[in-house]
C-alpha positions in Angstrom: 0.1 -0.1 0.0 1.2 3.4 -1.0 -0.2 6.5 0.6 0.9 10.0 -0.5 -0.3 13.7 0.3 0.4 16.3 -2.1 0.4 19.6 -0.7 0.7 23.0 -2.2 3.5 25.1 -0.4 6.5 24.3 1.9 5.7 23.5 5.3 7.9 25.8 7.4 6.6 25.3 10.8 8.7 22.8 13.0 6.0 21.5 15.0 3.8 20.5 12.2 6.9 18.9 10.5 7.6 16.9 13.8 4.0 15.9 14.1 4.0 14.5 10.5 7.2 12.9 10.9 5.7 10.9 14.2 2.8 9.7 12.3 4.8 8.8 9.2 7.0 6.8 11.3 4.3 5.0 12.8 2.5 4.6 9.6 5.7 2.8 8.2 4.4 -0.5 9.8 1.4 -0.3 7.4 2.3 1.4 4.2 4.8 3.3 2.2 3.9 6.9 3.2 5.1 10.3 1.7 4.3 13.7 1.4 5.1 15.6 -1.8 5.1 19.4 -1.8 4.5 21.7 -5.0 5.4 25.3 -5.0 2.5 27.6 -4.3 1.9 30.4 -6.9 3.2 33.6 -5.7 0.2 36.1 -5.8 -0.8 39.5 -4.2 -3.1 39.7 -1.4 -6.0 41.1 -3.4 -6.7 39.3 -6.4 -9.6 39.4 -9.0 -11.8 36.3 -9.6 -9.9 35.8 -12.9 -6.5 36.1 -11.3 -7.6 33.5 -8.5 -8.6 31.1 -11.0 -5.2 31.6 -12.9 -3.4 30.9 -9.5 -5.5 27.6 -8.9 -5.0 26.5 -12.5 -1.0 26.9 -12.3 -1.1 25.2 -8.8 -3.3 22.5 -10.2 -0.9 21.9 -13.1 1.8 21.2 -10.7 -0.5 18.8 -8.7 -1.5 16.8 -11.5 2.0 16.3 -12.6 2.8 14.5 -9.2 -0.3 12.0 -9.8 0.1 9.0 -11.9 -2.6 7.5 -13.7 -3.3 4.4 -11.5 -3.6 6.2 -8.3 -6.8 6.7 -6.5 -7.2 10.5 -5.7 -8.8 12.2 -2.8 -9.3 16.0 -3.0 -9.8 17.6 0.3 -12.5 20.0 0.0 -14.9 22.0 1.9 -17.9 20.8 -0.4 -16.6 17.1 -0.3 -18.3 14.4 2.0 -17.8 14.3 5.4 -17.1 10.9 7.2 -16.4 9.5 10.5 -13.1 8.1 11.3 -14.7 4.7 11.2 -16.2 5.2 7.8 -13.0 6.6 6.6 -11.1 3.4 8.0 -13.9 1.1 6.2 -13.4 2.9 3.0 -9.5 2.6 2.9 -9.8 -1.1 3.8 -12.4 -1.5 0.9 -10.2 0.3 -1.6 -7.0 -1.9 -0.7 -9.3 -5.3 -1.0 -10.3 -4.1 -4.4 -7.2 -3.2 -5.8 -6.2 0.2 -5.0 -2.8 0.0 -3.8 -1.9 3.5 -4.6 -4.0 6.3 -2.7 -3.1 10.0 -2.9 -4.6 12.9 -1.0 -4.5 16.4 -2.4 -4.4 19.6 -0.3 -4.9 22.9 -2.1 -3.3 26.2 -1.6 -5.2 29.1 0.3 -7.4 29.5 -2.6 -8.3 25.8 -3.0 -7.9 23.3 -5.7 -8.4 23.9 -9.5 -11.1 22.3 -11.7 -8.9 20.2 -13.3 -7.8 18.5 -10.0 -11.4 18.1 -8.9 -12.2 16.4 -12.1 -9.2 14.1 -11.8 -10.4 13.1 -8.3 -12.1 10.1 -7.6 -13.6 11.4 -4.5 -13.9 14.5 -2.5 -13.4 14.4 1.3 -14.5 17.2 3.9 -13.0 17.5 7.2 -15.9 19.8 8.1 -17.0 23.4 7.3 -14.2 25.0 9.4 -11.5 26.8 7.6 -8.1 25.3 8.3 -4.7 26.3 7.3 -3.7 24.0 4.6 -0.5 23.2 6.4 -2.2 22.2 9.4 -4.3 20.1 7.2 -1.5 17.8 6.4 -1.1 17.0 10.0 -4.6 16.5 10.7 -4.8 14.2 7.5 -1.9 12.2 8.3 -3.2 11.4 11.9 -6.6 10.3 10.2 -4.7 8.1 8.0 -2.9 6.5 10.9 -5.9 6.3 13.0 -7.9 4.4 10.1 -5.0 1.8 10.1 -5.3 1.5 13.8 -9.0 1.1 13.6 -8.6 -1.7 11.0 -6.1 -3.4 13.0 -8.4 -3.5 15.9 -5.9 -1.4 18.1 -7.3 0.5 21.3 -5.6 3.9 19.8 -9.1 4.9 18.6 -11.4 5.4 21.7 
C-alpha cells in the first residue's frame, strides 16, 4: 500500500513537521507513506476572480504532474463528503481489498483546488466546514490515515 499526500506550499513550521514525521514513522508498519510538496503560486493579497482562477490553475498543473494514472485520488474540499473516522477506515480497507494500492490525497493552496484537480479526483472528502490552514491539514490528515489503520487493526488507539 502506498499513501501519498500532495500539498501546495512548503511546510515551514517545525511543530507541524515533527507531528507529520511522528505519524509517518508509525505508518511505516502499514504502508509506504510520503508527502510531496508542490510550489505555491506567488500572488498579491488582493486578486480578481480571474486572477484567483489562474493561480489555482497553475497550482493544479503542478499537482496533476505528481499524480500517476493508477492512483486513487482524494481531493480535500469543503464541499466534499464528511466521514467519521470509522467510515474512513472502512473506505480505505475496501479500496485496498479491491485493488487500489496507490492512494493519493490532495490538499490545495489557500485558494483551494483547480477544477482540473477536482475532475481528476475519484472522490472529494471534507473534514468539516471549518476553515483550517492547509499546512495544518497535512498533520490532521496524516493522523486520520494512521487512525484508520489502527481502527482496521483493532487497536485501542481509537477510543
